N, C-alpha and C positions, 0 to 999 in steps of 0.2 A: 460318642465317641472322637477322641481329640485327632484335629487332622495332622498328618503327617508333613512336617516344614520340605520345603523344595529345595532349601539351600542352607549351609551353615559358614558361618565365619572362618577362614583359617588362621592359621599364623603368620603367614607371611602379611607384611605391613608396607605402607605407603605413607609418608608425613604431606599435610598439606595444608597450608594454613595454620599451622600449629597443631593440627588433629592428626590422629592417629587412625588411616584406615586400613580395612581387614581387604585380603582377596576373597571373594566367596566360591563355594564349589558345591556343584547341585549335587543333591543326595536322591533326588528322584529326576526321573527322564521328565523332561519339557519338550516342546517344539522345537526342533533342531538343536536341541540341548541333550546330553547324554548324562547319565548319571555316574559321578565323579570328575566330569568336566570342569575345569577351572573357569573364572568368569572376572570381572572386573573389580573395583574396589568399593566399597562403601564404610560408612564410618559406625552405622549399627544397623539392627534391624527395623527401625522405622522407615530407613533410607529406602527399603525395596519389599516390595509387598510378596507374603509368601503364598500369594494366591494369584490366580493365573498365570500367564506364560511369560509377563514382564521381566526384562532380564539385563544384566550389565555387563558388557563384554569388553573384551583386550584389556585395556589401559585406563576405559573409562572411571569416572569416579564420581560418586553422589554423598553427599554431607551435608551436615546443618541439618536443617529440619525438610531437607528437600524429601520428593517422596516420588518412586516410578511404580506405577501399578496397572491394571489390566492388561495388554498384550505388549506393553510400549518397549522399544528399545533403547539401551544408551551405550554406544560402543565407540571404538577407535581410540582419540585420548579426549573426548568429549566429558564437560566437568556440568554438573547439575548440582546448584547447591544454593543456600540461602531457604528460603521457604518455597522454592518453586515446585509445581509440580509437573509431571510427564507422564500422560495415563493413556487408556486407548491405544490404537493402534500405531499412536506417533512415534517418531525415531529421531534420535539426537545422535549425531555422527561428527566422524572427523575430529577436527578442533573446537567442535561450536561449544558454546556455554550459555546455559539456561540458567538464570538466579533473579535475585530478589522474591518476588511474589510471582514471578510469572507464570504463565499456564500453557502447555503445549500438548494437544489434544486431538481425537477425532484422528485423522491419517495423515496428519502433518508432519513434514520432515525439517529439520533445523541442521544445517551441516556445513561443512567449509569452516572457517573462522567466524561465522554467523553469532552474534549475539542476542538474548532474547533476554527480557530483564524488567524490571520495575514492577508495574502489574498489568502488562504486557499480555495478550493473548495471541496465539498463533495454532488454526484450529482446522477443521473440515479437512479440504486436500491442500492446503498452502502448502508452499517451498519457501524457504527462508533460508539462503547461501551465499557463499562468497566472503566476502568482508560484511556481509549487510548488518543493521543495525536496526532493531525493534524494541520499541523501550516506553517508559510513559504508562500511559493506558492505550495504547495504541493496541489495534486489532487486526490481524489479517487472516482473512478465511476464505471459504470456496476453494476456489483454484487459482488463486491469487498467486504470484512470483513475487519476491522480494530480494533482489540479488546485487551482485559487483559490491560498491561501495555506497550503497543506497542506504536511506534511513528514514523510517517509519515511528513518529514520537508524537508527544504530546495526545491527545483524542483521536486522532486521527484514525482512518480507516482504509484499509484497501482488501478489495473483495471481488465475485466474481472469476472473471479469466484476465482481470488487470496486472498487468508488469511496472513494476517500479525499478529501475536497474541504473547502472552507472554509477555517478555523483548524485543523482536525483535526492533530495528528501521533501517528504510530505509530511505534514504536523500541524498542529491546533486543533481544530474539529474539522477539517480538509476530508472529503472522502475520492477514492480513485476508483472506478468499478466498469462493471462491462467488461469490454474488450480494449480499457484503455490502457495506453502507454506512456509512463513519465521517465524520462532517462536524460542522459547528459548529464548537464549541472542543473536542468532544470528545478523548482522550486513550487510546490502547491500548498498554500497555508490558509489560516484564518478560516472562513466557513465555504471554502471553494468546493465546487465539485467539477469532476474530471470522469467523462463516462463515454459510453459508447464506443466507437474506435476511435475514439480522438487520440491524438499524440501531444504532447508538451514535452519540448527538447531543448538543446542547446542550452542557451544561460536565459531563457523564458522564465517568469515569473507568472501565476494563475493566485489571485489572492483576494480577501474580502470576500464579497459574495458572488463572486463571479462564477459562471457554469461554462465550461466549455465542453460539446458534444457532440454527436454526429458524428460526422467524418473531417471534424476540424482539425486542423494543424496549427499550432503555435509554436515558435521558435525563435532561433536568433536570438536578439536582446530585447524579445517582445514583453511587454506586460499587459496583462487582463487582471484588471481589477475592477472595485466598488461593484456597482449591480451588472455588469455588464454582462451579456449573455452571447454565447461564439457558437454556432452552431454551422449545420449543413456542409459546405463544401467550403468552409473557411481556411484561409491561410493567410497567417499573420508573421511577421519574422521581424516587425520593429514598431514601436509607437505609433507611427504615422499610419499604420493599416488600419487604425482602429478608433472609434469615438462614440462615446455614451452619452446621450444627452436626456434630460430629464429632472425633476417628473415634468412631463409634458402629456398631452392629449386628452381623450376621453377617459383614459384608465389613471391619468395622474401617476403615470410610472415611467418606466426609464426604456429607451428606445435604442439600440445598436447599432451602427454602420462599421463595417469591416471588409475589407479586401476578401474576394475570394479565388478560387482555383483557376477560374477562367479568365483573371486579371481584372474583374469589374468589383462591382460594390453590392453587396448582399444587405439584409437589414433583418434584425430580429425584433418584433414588436408584437407583446399580447403572444397570441396564437399565430401570429404570420411569421413566415422566415421565408424570404426569395429575395430576387434582385432587387436593385432600386426604382428600376423604372414600374416593376410590377406592384411593388409597395405605394408607388404615387396613382397607378392605377385603385388601387384597393382604397388607398384615403378618397379619392374622389367620387368613387361609388358610396362610400360610407357614410362621409360628410359633406360632399359637394361643395360649398365653399365658404363653409361656418369658420368659427376661431380656431377650433383643432384641425380643420383641413391647414388654415394657413400657416400654424404652430408646426406640423408635420412636415408642409414644404419646405419652410425655413429651415428645420432640421435638416434636411434631407440636404439642398443647396450648399448648408455649411459642411457636412458631410463630404460632399463632390470637392469642396475647395481643399478640406483637411487631408483628404486621403489622395486624392488626386488622381491622374490618369495611371495604369501602370507604368514602372520603369522600364525604357530597353535596357538590357544587357546588365540587369542590376545582379549583385549577387545574392546566390540561391542559397 
């Protein structure tokens, strides 16, 4: 038996991008929609599935080869167009736009003046709102939030409970996850990772293969890059608060020395993360007085000179 349609196109129209869209009207009751109730505008039936509870509300518009299906909602003055798809329990509303080959699905929300485009994906319980822009091959998922004037693009990923907001930008192959926050005018790019409870803010940059995690905070005009690893209780607010030396030691790898929140110097070397005195004790226990020990001690001395004692009365 042929399934009854849930909506029909009315004679009320709206013009957009040279296309004629028709307001829809429910011909069958749906969740929160009564038979005879008017909806938003679509170009053709292929834009809105006749199955499920998916609906276009208010003055929202869906056109081109875009599809809205499942139990998804497009409402307010939102637009979905191009080859975009909104499905699952996703919601697009406000003045938001989803276009290109972008996909919004799961329980994701895109709202405000946000834009999701290109081949981007927003899914899970993620939120993209404000004037935020997610594009390229970027993916935002989990319980992540992208908001304000933030941009996530390229092949970047933001997930977990992470937040990217303000004027921040995450791009390239960068990843921001866990409970990490990137905000202000900060940039995270390249193959960099920011995770745990870390914060990157101000005018800071994290790029290359750098990794910022734990309770670390990078802010001010600081730059963390190359193969640097900043972790634990790091607090870096300028280039003088960090030095990465390598490849050295028994692992022929990189060792990062950085200012910490106690005002001292901490070290990340292989599996070790602790203060500089603990690091030197570990070096003596492991390498005694061999070539590697001498190299590590020389690196530590250079780090003490470069980073120096904590400034008194400095700007935070």
